[in-house]
N, C-alpha and C positions, 0 to 999 in steps of 0.2 A: 933655229935649228940648223946645224951644219949640214950642208950638202944639198937642202932644199930651201928654194928661195920662196918665201911665204910673203913677200912684199906685195900688197894690194890683192891677196887671194881672198875671196868671199866665200866662206864656209856655209853650206846649207845645213841647218840643224836637222836631227832626227826629230821624229813625231814626238810631242809631249806625252803621247798615250803610253810610251815606253816606260814612263814612271810607274804606272799602274801595274804593267806587266812585271816589272822588277820587284815592286812590293810584293805582289802576290807570290813571285818564285821566292822571295826572302821569307816570307811567312810560312809557307810551305817547308822551307828548310828549317825554320825554326821549330815548328811542330816535330819533325823528324828527330832534330837533335836533341830537343827536350826530351823526347820519349825514350833516346837512348841513354842520356846521361843522368835521368832521373831513377834508374834502375835501383842504384845503391840507396837512394832516399826512400823509395818505396820498401825496399828489403829492410832498412833499419826502421821506418815507422811500424811495418807490420811484425817486427820482432824477429824475422828471420835471419837478419844480420844486425843483432843489437851493438856489437863490437865496433861498427863502423864509425869513423871519426864524423862527428856532426858536421864540422867545417867542410870535409870533402862531400858529404852527402848533400849539404845545402848549397855549398860554394860551386859545385859544377854547374847545376842548372842556373844559379845566378849569373855566372860567367857566360854562359850560352845567351842568356836573355840580354844581358848588357851589350854583348858582342852584336847581336841581332839588332838592337835599338841603334846603335851607331851606324850600322850598315842601312838601316831605313831612313835615317836622316840624311845619309850621304847620297842616297839615289837620286834625288832631284838634280844635285849638283853634277854628279857624274853623267846624267843624261844630257844635260845642258853643253857638258864638254864634248859631246860625240858630234860629229858632222863630216860631210864631204864636200868635194870642190871638183868640178870638172875643169880641166885645164886643155890646152892645145895638144899637149904631147902625153898626157897622163891624168889619172884621177887620184886624188888625195883623200884619205881617211885620217881623221884626228880622234883622239879619245885621251882620257885621263886627266886627273885633277892635279895630283902632287908629281907623278911621274907622267909627263905628257909623251904622247906618241903620235908621230905623223907619218904616215906610210904612203909613198908614191908608188903606183902601179902604173908602168907605162903601157899604153895602148898596144904595142908592137908584141908585148910579152904575155898578153892575155890569151890563153887557151880556151877556157870556156868559163861562163857566168852561170852559176847555179842560184836558184831562187828556192827557198824552203821556208816553212813556217810550222811552228808547233802548236798544240792547243792553246796556250797562254797568247801567243803571238795572233793566232787567227782570231781569238776572242777579241783583241783589240784591234782588228784590222790591219795589222802590220806583218811585215816579212822580213827575212833575212837574205842579202844578196851575198854570195861568196864569189870573189874572183880567183879563179885558179890561174896560175902564171907559169910560165915555161921553166922559171928556176925552182918550182917546188913551192913556193910560198903561197899560202892562202889568206887573203883579207876577207874578213867578214863584216860587213855593213849591217848592223842590227838595228831594227826600229824603223824601217822604211814603210810609209804607206804602200798599199797594194799597187796603186796606179803609179806611183813614182818608181817602185821597184821594176814594174813592167817596162816602162819607158827606158830606165837606165839600162836594163838588161839588152834591149835592142840597140840603144845608141852605142853602148860600150862595145857590143859584139861587132857592129857595124865598123865602128872605128878600128877595133882590132883587127878585123879582117882586111880593112883598107891598108893598114900598116904593115900586116904580114905579106900583102901583095906587092907592097912597094919596095920589099927586101931584095 
C-alpha cells in the first residue's frame, strides 16, 4: 500500500465468531429481500396478475437467492481478511478481499473511542470499536471480543491523550 509501510506488521485477526454473526445477518436480509421480490410471483400464482412474465416472476427471487448464496460463501474469507495492528504512532485496520483497504489512525488524532454492540454482536460476545478522529474520519473495528474491545479502548485513549498532551 502506498503511504503506509506494512513491512513486518503483524495484524491481529478479528474473532472467528464474526462469521456466524455475518451469516445470520445475511440470512435475515435474504428473508426480507425474498419477501419483497416474491410479490409478483405470488400475484401471478394466485391469479391476481396472470399477465406477469414468468421469467420476471421466477427470476427475481432466483436472482436474490443466488446473490445471497454467493455472499454466504464469501463471508468466511471476508472475516479472515479483517484485522488490526497497534504500532508506535498509530493503529492500523485492514479489510477487504479484492479491494483491500488499510487505514492508519494516528494516536494524536484520536478524539474518542466508542464501543457498541447490537443484538447479533452481543449474542456472539463481540463488539464494535469506533475510532473518532479530529479529521472527521471514523474507523470501525468490527468483530472484537468484549475483553479485547475494553482493553483497546483504554490503551488507545491513553495513547491518544499522551500524544495530545505532547503537542
